[in-house]
N, C-alpha and C positions, 0 to 999 in steps of 0.2 A: 493481585496486582496493588500497587504504590499508587494512592493520588490522584501527586501531578504525574506520573506517564498516563493515565486514565484519562485526564483531561489536555494534557499534549496530546496523543494519539488520538482522539473524541475526535476534537478537533483538525487533524490535519485529515482525519476519516470525511470528515461532510466536505470539506476544501475540496479534498481529489471528485471527492461522486458530485458537486456542485458546479467546479467550472473546469473538468478534464473529460474530457468525450470520449479523447483515445486509449484511455487508461482507464481501466474496472478494479477497484478493489471488492475483495470475498470477507466474510467473516467466519469462518467457519467455524458453526457451533458459537454463535458471536461473543466470539471471544479477541477482544479487540489488538491481546499482545500476539497473535498469530495474523497476520493479510497471506489473498492467495492475489498478487496484481497480478492482472492480465493486460496483452497489448498487441502490435502490430508492429514486426516489421516496418522497418523505417522504408520508405520512397526512394528507389535508386539501388540501394542495394540488394546483397546476396538475397537476405532473408527478406524483403522488399512480401507482404502478401500470407508471413507465415505469421503463425499465432502463439503466443511465448505465454506462459506463467511461470513467474518467481514466488515461493515462497518465504515470507519474511516473520521471522523472531523477533520479538524486543523484547528486554529484559528490564530492569530498576534502574538499571547505572543510562536507561537511553533518554530522559531530563536532562542529564549531566554534558551532551553532546550540543546543548541547544549553542 
């Protein structure tokens, strides 16, 4: 994994873990480039109370979109 990408993802991961109680990020196999993002459906919507998990994969180009 590219160093810039690794540093950025580590910073964003730590920020989410520290500052956001509605979203949880898990790192399968401790891989910063592959996230499982868990969250509950928004109140007042059809999805209220439902648990969702997104899988995100980041490649070395991720830092270019900052």
